[in-house]
C-alpha positions as CSV (number, residue, x, y, z in Angstrom):
1,M,-4.4,-3.8,-1.9
2,K,-7.3,-2.5,-3.8
3,N,-10.0,-5.1,-3.4
4,Y,-13.0,-3.0,-4.3
5,S,-16.5,-4.5,-4.7
6,K,-19.1,-3.5,-7.3
7,I,-16.9,-1.0,-9.0
8,T,-18.8,1.8,-10.7
9,A,-17.9,3.1,-14.2
10,V,-16.4,6.2,-12.5
11,I,-14.1,4.0,-10.4
12,L,-13.1,1.8,-13.3
13,T,-12.1,4.8,-15.4
14,S,-10.0,6.1,-12.5
15,L,-8.4,2.7,-11.9
16,M,-7.4,2.7,-15.6
17,L,-5.6,5.9,-15.0
18,A,-4.1,4.7,-11.8
19,T,-2.6,1.7,-13.5
20,A,-1.0,4.0,-16.0
21,L,0.6,6.0,-13.3
22,F,1.7,2.9,-11.3
23,G,3.0,1.3,-14.4
24,C,0.4,-1.5,-14.0
25,G,-1.9,-2.8,-11.3
26,N,-2.9,-6.2,-10.1
27,S,-6.0,-7.8,-11.6
28,S,-7.4,-11.2,-12.2
29,D,-8.4,-10.3,-15.8
30,T,-4.9,-10.7,-17.1
31,V,-3.4,-11.0,-20.5
32,S,0.1,-11.4,-21.8
33,S,1.3,-8.6,-24.1
34,D,4.6,-7.7,-25.8
35,T,4.3,-4.3,-27.5
36,T,7.2,-2.5,-29.1
37,S,7.1,1.2,-29.8
38,G,10.0,1.1,-32.2
39,G,13.3,3.0,-32.2
40,T,17.0,2.1,-32.3
41,A,18.7,0.7,-29.2
42,S,22.1,2.0,-28.3
43,E,24.2,2.6,-25.2
44,V,24.1,5.9,-23.3
45,S,26.3,6.9,-20.5
46,S,25.1,6.3,-17.0
47,G,27.5,9.2,-16.4
48,T,27.6,12.6,-15.1
49,Q,25.2,15.5,-14.8
50,Q,26.8,17.1,-17.8
51,A,26.1,14.0,-19.9
52,Q,22.5,14.0,-18.7
53,K,22.0,17.6,-19.9
54,K,23.7,17.1,-23.2
55,E,21.4,17.5,-26.2
56,P,20.6,16.0,-28.6
57,K,20.8,12.6,-27.0
58,E,21.5,9.3,-28.7
59,P,18.2,7.4,-29.2
60,V,17.7,4.4,-27.0
61,E,15.2,1.7,-26.4
62,I,14.3,0.3,-22.9
63,V,12.3,-2.7,-21.9
64,Y,9.7,-2.1,-19.2
65,T,7.7,-4.9,-17.6
66,C,4.6,-4.8,-15.4
67,W,1.6,-6.9,-14.6
68,G,-2.0,-6.0,-15.5
69,S,-5.3,-6.7,-17.3
70,A,-6.3,-5.9,-20.8
71,T,-7.9,-2.6,-19.6
72,E,-4.8,-1.7,-17.6
73,K,-2.6,-2.6,-20.6
74,K,-4.4,0.0,-22.6
75,A,-4.0,2.7,-19.9
76,T,-0.3,1.8,-19.5
77,E,0.4,2.2,-23.2
78,A,-1.3,5.6,-23.2
79,T,1.0,6.8,-20.5
80,I,4.1,5.3,-22.2
81,A,3.1,7.0,-25.4
82,K,2.9,10.4,-23.6
83,F,6.3,9.7,-22.0
84,E,7.8,9.0,-25.4
85,Q,6.4,12.2,-26.9
86,E,8.0,14.2,-24.1
87,N,11.3,12.3,-24.3
88,S,11.7,11.7,-28.0
89,W,15.2,10.0,-27.6
90,I,13.6,7.2,-25.5
91,K,11.5,4.4,-27.0
92,V,9.9,1.9,-24.6
93,K,9.1,-1.7,-25.2
94,T,6.3,-2.5,-22.8
95,M,5.6,-6.0,-21.7
96,V,2.4,-6.6,-19.8
97,I,2.6,-10.0,-18.1
98,P,-0.2,-12.0,-16.3
99,N,0.0,-11.5,-12.6
100,A,-0.2,-15.2,-11.8
101,N,2.9,-15.9,-14.0
102,Y,4.8,-12.7,-13.4
103,D,7.5,-13.7,-11.0
104,T,8.2,-16.9,-13.0
105,K,8.4,-15.0,-16.3
106,I,10.8,-12.4,-14.9
107,T,13.0,-15.0,-13.2
108,T,13.2,-16.9,-16.5
109,M,14.0,-13.8,-18.5
110,V,16.8,-12.8,-16.1
111,A,18.2,-16.3,-16.1
112,A,18.3,-16.3,-19.9
113,N,19.9,-12.9,-19.9
114,E,17.1,-11.5,-22.0
115,P,17.1,-7.7,-22.3
116,L,15.4,-6.0,-19.3
117,D,15.8,-2.4,-18.1
118,I,13.1,-1.6,-15.6
119,S,10.3,-3.6,-13.9
120,Q,7.5,-3.3,-11.6
121,L,8.2,-5.8,-8.8
122,E,6.7,-7.2,-5.7
123,S,9.3,-6.6,-3.1
124,A,9.2,-9.8,-1.0
125,T,8.6,-12.5,-3.6
126,I,11.0,-11.4,-6.4
127,A,12.8,-8.1,-5.9
128,Y,14.9,-9.0,-2.9
129,P,15.8,-12.5,-4.3
130,L,17.0,-10.8,-7.5
131,A,18.9,-8.1,-5.6
132,E,20.6,-10.7,-3.5
133,Q,21.9,-12.3,-6.7
134,G,23.2,-8.9,-7.8
135,K,20.7,-8.5,-10.6
136,L,19.3,-5.1,-9.5
137,M,21.0,-1.7,-9.8
138,N,21.9,0.4,-6.8
139,L,19.7,3.4,-7.6
140,K,22.1,5.7,-5.8
141,T,24.4,5.3,-8.8
142,I,22.0,6.8,-11.4
143,A,19.7,9.0,-9.2
144,E,22.4,11.1,-7.5
145,N,22.7,13.8,-10.2
146,S,19.3,13.4,-11.8
147,E,16.4,15.9,-11.8
148,T,14.6,13.6,-9.2
149,P,17.2,12.6,-6.6
150,L,16.5,9.9,-4.1
151,S,16.4,12.6,-1.4
152,D,13.1,13.8,-2.9
153,F,11.4,10.6,-2.0
154,V,9.8,9.9,1.4
155,P,12.2,7.6,3.2
156,E,9.5,4.9,3.6
157,D,9.3,4.8,-0.2
158,L,12.8,3.5,-0.6
159,F,13.7,-0.2,-0.6
160,Y,17.1,-0.9,0.9
161,L,19.2,-4.1,0.3
162,D,21.6,-2.7,2.9
163,K,22.3,0.7,4.3
164,D,24.4,1.6,1.2
165,T,22.2,0.0,-1.5
166,I,18.7,1.1,-2.7
167,I,17.1,-1.4,-5.1
168,G,13.8,0.2,-5.8
169,V,11.4,3.1,-5.2
170,G,7.7,2.7,-4.4
171,N,5.2,3.4,-7.1
172,G,2.1,4.1,-5.0
173,L,2.8,4.8,-1.3
174,E,-0.2,4.2,1.0
175,V,-1.0,4.4,4.7
176,F,-4.0,3.3,6.8
177,N,-6.7,5.3,8.4
178,L,-10.1,5.3,10.0
179,F,-13.1,5.9,7.7
180,Y,-16.6,6.6,9.0
181,N,-20.1,7.5,8.1
182,K,-20.7,11.0,9.4
183,D,-24.5,10.6,9.6
184,M,-24.2,7.5,11.8
185,I,-21.7,9.2,14.1
186,Q,-24.0,12.1,14.5
187,A,-27.1,9.9,15.1
188,A,-25.3,8.0,17.8
189,G,-24.2,11.2,19.5
190,V,-20.5,10.2,19.6
191,E,-17.5,12.2,18.9
192,T,-16.1,12.4,15.4
193,P,-12.8,10.4,15.0
194,P,-9.9,12.9,15.2
195,T,-7.8,14.1,12.3
196,D,-5.1,15.5,14.5
197,P,-2.5,12.7,15.1
198,G,-1.7,14.4,18.4
199,K,-5.3,13.7,19.5
200,A,-5.5,10.1,18.3
201,W,-7.9,7.9,20.3
202,T,-6.6,5.5,22.8
203,W,-7.5,1.9,22.2
204,D,-10.0,1.9,25.1
205,R,-11.7,5.0,23.8
206,F,-11.9,3.5,20.3
207,V,-13.5,0.3,21.7
208,E,-16.0,2.3,23.7
209,T,-17.0,4.3,20.6
210,A,-17.4,1.2,18.6
211,K,-19.7,-0.3,21.2
212,K,-22.0,2.8,21.0
213,L,-22.1,2.3,17.2
214,T,-22.9,-1.4,17.3
215,V,-26.6,-2.1,17.3
216,D,-28.8,-5.2,17.4
217,K,-32.1,-5.8,15.7
218,N,-33.9,-4.4,18.8
219,G,-32.0,-1.1,18.6
220,K,-29.8,-1.9,21.6
221,N,-26.1,-1.0,21.4
222,A,-23.2,-3.1,22.7
223,L,-23.1,-1.2,26.0
224,D,-26.6,-2.2,26.9
225,P,-26.9,-5.3,29.1
226,S,-29.8,-6.6,26.9
227,F,-27.7,-6.3,23.7
228,D,-27.9,-9.5,21.6
229,P,-24.6,-10.2,19.9
230,K,-26.2,-12.9,17.7
231,K,-28.5,-10.4,16.0
232,I,-26.4,-7.5,15.1
233,V,-27.7,-5.3,12.3
234,Q,-25.0,-2.5,12.5
235,Y,-21.4,-3.0,13.4
236,G,-19.3,-0.3,15.0
237,I,-16.1,-1.2,13.2
238,S,-14.8,-3.5,10.4
239,F,-11.2,-4.2,9.4
240,P,-9.5,-6.6,6.8
241,K,-7.4,-9.4,8.2
242,W,-4.2,-9.1,6.2
243,W,-0.8,-8.0,7.6
244,G,-1.1,-4.6,6.2
245,L,-3.9,-3.9,8.6
246,W,-3.0,-5.7,11.8
247,G,0.7,-4.8,11.4
248,N,-0.1,-1.2,12.2
249,F,-1.1,-2.2,15.7
250,I,1.9,-4.5,16.2
251,Y,4.1,-1.5,15.8
252,S,1.7,0.7,17.8
253,N,2.0,-1.6,20.7
254,G,5.8,-1.6,20.6
255,G,6.1,-4.9,18.8
256,D,7.7,-6.0,15.5
257,Y,7.7,-8.9,13.1
258,V,11.3,-9.7,14.0
259,T,13.1,-8.7,17.2
260,Q,16.5,-6.9,17.3
261,D,18.1,-10.1,18.7
262,G,16.8,-12.2,15.8
263,K,13.6,-13.8,17.3
264,F,10.2,-14.3,15.7
265,G,8.5,-11.1,16.8
266,L,4.9,-12.0,16.5
267,S,5.0,-14.4,19.5
268,Q,6.5,-11.7,21.7
269,P,4.2,-10.1,24.4
270,E,3.7,-6.8,22.6
271,A,2.6,-8.4,19.3
272,V,0.5,-11.0,21.0
273,E,-1.4,-8.4,23.0
274,A,-2.1,-6.3,19.9
275,L,-3.4,-9.3,17.9
276,Q,-5.6,-10.3,20.8
277,K,-7.1,-6.8,21.2
278,L,-8.0,-6.9,17.5
279,A,-9.6,-10.4,17.9
280,D,-11.5,-9.2,20.9
281,L,-13.3,-6.6,18.8
282,I,-14.9,-9.7,17.1
283,N,-15.3,-12.3,19.8
284,V,-15.4,-10.4,23.1
285,H,-16.8,-6.9,22.4
286,H,-18.9,-8.0,19.4
287,V,-18.3,-4.7,17.6
288,A,-16.7,-6.2,14.5
289,P,-18.1,-8.9,12.2
290,T,-17.0,-12.5,12.6
291,P,-15.3,-14.1,9.6
292,T,-18.6,-15.8,8.8
293,A,-20.6,-12.6,9.1
294,E,-18.0,-10.7,7.1
295,K,-18.6,-12.9,4.1
296,G,-22.1,-11.5,3.9
297,L,-21.0,-7.9,4.0
298,P,-20.1,-5.7,0.9
299,G,-16.8,-3.9,0.5
300,T,-15.8,-1.0,2.8
301,E,-17.4,1.8,0.8
302,I,-20.8,0.0,0.4
303,A,-20.8,-1.2,4.0
304,L,-20.4,2.3,5.2
305,Q,-22.8,3.8,2.6
306,T,-25.6,1.3,3.5
307,K,-24.9,1.7,7.2
308,K,-24.0,-1.9,7.8
309,V,-20.8,-0.5,9.4
310,A,-20.2,2.8,11.1
311,M,-16.4,2.9,11.0
312,A,-13.8,1.0,9.0
313,I,-10.1,0.7,9.2
314,D,-8.6,0.4,5.7
315,G,-6.0,1.8,3.3
316,Q,-5.8,5.4,2.2
317,W,-6.7,4.3,-1.4
318,V,-10.3,3.6,-0.3
319,H,-11.0,7.4,-0.5
320,L,-11.6,6.9,-4.2
321,P,-14.5,4.3,-4.0
322,I,-15.9,5.9,-0.8
323,D,-16.1,9.2,-2.5
324,S,-17.7,7.6,-5.6
325,A,-20.3,6.0,-3.4
326,K,-21.6,9.5,-2.7
327,F,-22.4,9.6,1.0
328,N,-21.4,11.8,3.9
329,F,-18.1,10.3,5.0
330,G,-15.0,11.4,6.9
331,S,-11.6,9.9,7.6
332,G,-9.3,10.3,10.6
333,V,-6.2,8.9,12.1
334,L,-5.9,5.3,13.5
335,P,-6.5,4.7,17.2
336,K,-3.3,3.9,19.1
337,M,-2.3,1.3,21.6
338,K,0.9,2.7,23.0
339,E,2.0,5.1,20.3
340,L,0.5,6.1,17.0
341,K,1.9,4.1,14.0
342,T,1.0,3.2,10.5
343,Q,2.7,1.0,7.9
344,A,3.5,2.6,4.6
345,V,2.9,0.0,1.9
346,T,3.7,0.1,-1.8
347,G,4.9,-1.9,-4.8
348,M,8.2,-0.9,-6.3
349,L,10.0,0.0,-9.5
350,S,13.5,-1.4,-10.0
351,I,16.3,-1.0,-12.7
352,Y,18.4,-4.0,-13.7
353,A,22.1,-4.0,-13.0
354,N,23.0,-4.9,-16.6
355,T,20.9,-2.2,-18.3
356,K,22.7,-0.3,-20.9
357,N,20.3,2.6,-20.4
358,P,20.2,3.6,-16.7
359,E,19.5,7.2,-17.4
360,A,16.5,6.5,-19.6
361,S,15.2,3.9,-17.2
362,W,15.4,6.2,-14.2
363,K,13.6,8.9,-16.2
364,L,10.7,6.5,-16.9
365,A,10.6,5.5,-13.2
366,T,10.3,9.1,-12.0
367,Y,7.8,9.9,-14.7
368,L,5.5,7.1,-13.6
369,V,5.4,8.4,-10.0
370,D,5.1,12.1,-10.8
371,P,1.7,13.7,-10.1
372,G,2.7,16.6,-12.4
373,Q,2.2,14.3,-15.4
374,D,-1.5,13.7,-14.4
375,I,-3.0,14.8,-11.1
376,T,-6.3,12.9,-11.6
377,L,-5.5,9.8,-9.5
378,Y,-4.2,11.9,-6.7
379,K,-7.1,14.3,-6.6
380,N,-9.8,11.7,-6.9
381,G,-8.6,9.8,-3.8
382,N,-6.7,6.8,-5.1
383,L,-3.1,7.7,-4.7
384,M,-0.7,9.6,-2.4
385,P,2.5,11.1,-4.0
386,V,5.8,9.4,-3.1
387,T,8.0,12.5,-3.3
388,K,8.3,15.1,-0.5
389,P,7.6,18.2,-2.5
390,W,4.1,16.9,-3.4
391,L,3.5,16.2,0.3
392,T,4.9,19.3,1.9
393,E,4.9,22.3,-0.5
394,K,1.5,24.1,-0.3
395,D,1.2,24.9,-4.0
396,K,1.7,21.2,-4.8
397,L,-0.4,19.9,-1.9
398,D,-3.3,22.1,-2.9
399,Q,-3.4,20.6,-6.4
400,W,-4.5,17.2,-5.1
401,T,-6.1,17.9,-1.7
402,T,-8.3,21.0,-2.2
403,N,-11.6,21.4,-4.1
404,T,-12.2,17.7,-4.1
405,T,-14.8,15.7,-2.1
406,A,-12.4,12.8,-2.1
407,R,-10.1,14.6,0.4
408,P,-12.3,15.4,3.4
409,D,-11.6,18.0,6.1
410,G,-8.4,17.3,8.0
411,Y,-6.9,15.1,5.3
412,V,-3.6,16.9,5.1
413,Q,-3.1,17.1,8.9
414,G,-4.3,13.6,9.4
415,I,-3.5,11.3,6.6
416,V,-0.5,13.2,5.0
417,G,0.6,13.9,8.6
418,M,0.5,10.2,9.4
419,L,2.7,9.4,6.5
420,L,5.3,12.0,7.2
421,N,5.5,11.7,11.0
422,Y,4.1,8.4,12.2
423,S,4.8,5.8,9.4
424,V,7.2,2.9,9.3
425,P,8.4,1.2,6.0
426,T,6.6,-1.8,4.7
427,P,7.9,-5.0,6.4
428,T,8.3,-6.6,3.0
429,G,11.2,-4.3,2.5
430,T,12.7,-4.5,6.0
431,V,12.1,-8.0,7.2
432,K,14.3,-10.6,5.5
433,N,12.3,-13.7,4.3
434,F,9.0,-11.8,5.1
435,N,7.0,-13.7,2.5
436,K,7.9,-17.2,3.9
437,I,7.3,-16.0,7.5
438,I,3.9,-14.5,6.7
439,D,2.7,-17.7,4.9
440,I,3.0,-19.5,8.2
441,V,1.4,-16.7,10.3
442,N,-1.7,-16.2,8.2
443,P,-3.3,-19.6,8.6
444,A,-2.4,-19.5,12.3
445,L,-4.2,-16.2,12.7
446,D,-7.4,-17.5,11.0
447,K,-8.0,-19.5,14.2
448,V,-7.6,-16.3,16.3
449,W,-10.2,-14.4,14.3
450,L,-12.5,-17.3,14.6
451,G,-12.1,-17.4,18.4
452,Q,-10.7,-20.9,18.3
453,Q,-7.3,-20.0,19.8
454,T,-5.9,-17.1,21.7
455,A,-3.3,-15.0,19.9
456,Q,-0.6,-16.3,22.3
457,E,-1.5,-20.0,21.5
458,A,-1.6,-19.4,17.8
459,M,1.6,-17.4,17.5
460,K,3.5,-19.8,19.9
461,A,2.5,-22.6,17.6
462,A,3.6,-20.6,14.5
463,E,6.9,-19.8,16.1
464,T,8.1,-23.4,15.8
465,K,7.9,-23.2,12.0
466,A,8.7,-19.5,11.6
467,Q,11.8,-19.1,13.8
468,P,14.1,-21.2,11.4
469,L,13.1,-18.7,8.7
470,V,14.0,-15.6,10.6
471,Q,17.1,-13.9,9.1
472,G,16.9,-10.6,10.8
473,K,16.1,-7.1,9.4
474,R,17.7,-5.0,6.6
475,E,19.7,-2.0,7.5
476,R,18.5,1.4,6.3
């Protein structure tokens, strides 16, 4: 999710810390590592609250796997070392595995019955296949009487196999929002995007604003009859083309990836209309860059800073690089089609069903997602907490949302409010076979963004291949 361009030293340092809190992050600079902190492995009870409070505890060793780069590996080890100091009865064997080989390595280890306790997993590609084989623990078993019960987590942060089984918790919950360059908004004399979800722009109002902010080389905006769409020097809006972005508007328009009666949802009228409205930003209204023009633009933060783009729809995590770019920015809620919605996307932490140390594994999982261990990556704009106390209790909210330029005015009402009141769980955790379905959808949508096909034509063609893969949705 974090595809930043021209990362500054400040951002790189922050991402090292973010990796530590996530467990590990994705990166192309990958290395394989197997580091053992030492200690004696032995069984502990998965048992009762009394057993969990019993001191001293028998020493145990747990195996934790994640993906990451050499830089991220160093940050991860620092976090694990701190965890071990605070929990002297637990030793962690950390395995940092190259991202490209991660699923294959984990699958091989599981098949060989090698010791594994807790892992960072991508939900669609590996977590659910393992869960369907009975390889992942139902976290309700271990979390029920722990210091951090599952009820503390935002519902969208929990991954359900079925309504009675939770196989993972998210390790970096994120939503989507509308970023903008305040100076450009002011210069154009347009209204600032709202931070109150109750005042979210309608789609028509959003398009109208984007037209006023799109300018050609002669200084004409997209509302002017003499505007030249072939010579645009400033775009009103930009947006990435992956499902995390356009999925927000599928839901906003009343659509879904899969219908309740088991049909391929993206060829249904509500979804087709939403996809077409996004494509029209490019090919009809000329307020967003074409795929070809997009290749010549920098990342979101630089595009806004250099005034190539006035507004951008992107993930909440972009607050970090935008703040580091040092310009006058703001962020507000997404525009809506029929009703305001945002997808909550995240990776996940899961515990294996055959672990001998569920208590220690759960303790590590909750440590990795606890802002109280290190507030840095929450305060500097990268992360949002995944537990409700850090999102709703003023004393905790203030620790990561006040006295920081990374959290602009209205952030709590807008972005936190979006998460708590207008978000839906990531489809990777709710739509069965999501990964295979989206692999068919993505190349079909490429033709839509290029203006070569309508959304209806493209999704109808995709339906032929996608429908046999539809297996319905998971109960929550």
